[in-house]
N, C-alpha and C positions, 0 to 999 in steps of 0.2 A: 124439677125440670130434668129430663133425661135420666131419672133415677138418682139425682143429687138434690141435696137440700141447700137452699140459699136463705140466709137470715136477713130480714129487713130491719129488725131491731124491735125492742120492747114497745116503742111508741105506736107501732102499727098492729099490735095484737088485736085480733077480731075484725080487722078491716079486710075488705075484698080488694086485692091488689091485682094489677095487670102486669104482665111480664113481657119484656122486649128482649128477644134473643138476638144477639149480634154475633159476629164471628169471634170476637175476643172478649166480650163482656155480656153480662145479664143486667138489665135495668128493671128495677121494680118501681112501679108508679101507682099512685092512687087513681081512682076512676076519674077524678077531675084533672089529672095530668101532673100532679106534684111528684117529683122524684123522691122516692124513699131511700133507695140504695142503688149504687152502681158497683157491681162486683165482677171479678174476673170469671170468665166462663171456663168451666172444667169439662173437658171431653172425657168420655169413659165414666167409670164409677169412682166416686171419692168416698172414703170411709168417714170423713169428717164433714161437718156442715161448713159451707163456704160463707164467710162472714167478713165484715170490716170491723175490727175491734173498736173503732172510734164510735160506732153507733151505741155501744153499751156504756160509754163514759158518762153521759147525762144521768142514766139510771143509777150508776154507782155514786155519782155526786149527790143524789137524793137519798139513797139508802146505802150508806157506807158499810154497814155490817155485812153486806153481800160480798165484800171483797175477798174474804178467805175462800169462798166457794165459787168465785167468778171464773168463767171460762176464758177470760182474757188475762188472767194472772201470768200465764206462760208467755204471753206476747210482750210483757214488760221485760226490759233488761234486768239482770239479777240484782244489781246494786239499787236501782230505782224500786224494784219490787220489795227488797228488804227495807228500804227507807219508808215506803208506804205502809208496810206491815207494822212498823214501830210508831207510826203517827197516831195521835188521838183522832176521834171522829171529826172534829172541826177542821183540823189540819188536813186530814184525808179528803174531806169534802172539797176544801180549797184546792188541793193538788189535782183532784179529778177534774174540777172545773177549769183549772188552768191548762191541763193537758188537752181537754176537749176543745178549748179555744184555739190553742196552738195547732191542734190536729185539723180543725176546720180550715185554717189558712195554709198549712204546710204539709198536711198528711200525718197519719198516725206514727209511722216509723220515725220521721223527723222530730215529732213532738216528744216521743219517749226517749229518743237519743239525746235530745236537748235536756230533758229532765235528768237523765242519768249523768250527763256531763256536769250539770250544776251540782248534783249531789256529790259527785267525785271531788269537786272543787271545795266542798264543805260549805256551799252557799245554800240559802233558803230558796225555795221555788217562788219566784215572783213573776208577775205578768210580763213586765218589760224584758227581762232576761230570757224568759221562755220563748216569747214571740220572736225576738231578734235572733236567738240562737237557732230556733227551729227553721226560720227562713234561710239562715246561712247554710244549714245542713241540707235543706231542700235544694238550694242553689249549687250544691256540690263542694262547698268550701270545707276543708279539713278543720275540724274543731279540736282535734287531739293536741294540736300545737298551741292552742290558746290557753294561756295560764291565767290564773286569777291575778289581778293587779297587785303589785307589791306596794303596800301602804306604809312601809317603814319610813319613807321619806316624809310623810305627813306627821308621823309620830314625833319626828325630830322638831317640827314646828310647834308641836303642842307642849313641849317641855319648857319649864320655866328656866330662864337664865338670870343669873345674878348680875346686876349692873354695878 
């Protein structure tokens, strides 16, 4: 459109799509009306393809070996990218699926920021933490102040005491 390329995602390869141009966004739909992607409209010419990185997450969840060459590597924060680089295929698949779920409800930026925060805290990526933290980020809550809980109190309860 207008000399720019808009990416609907790998799921729509080979489909005939209809385009809705709005003042601030471009909506890509199937001919039966399903929305494939809603992307920001770019006026003028853009040297890069306009895309939502979240649409590529399901494909990476299925084919994890595509990660090193993926176009969305640079969209991940550095610490999360490094953590994903060091995961085995199963953990990487799980991480992409979690980020995709969190991205569906809270947006891609909030999802990857939540993932990075969990990695910085030394925690594993789990669905409950990702979803909750991504929603908090989307709502505008600062998460940098949130520290991992101090579990030393519970360690004291687990020690044996002589009676």
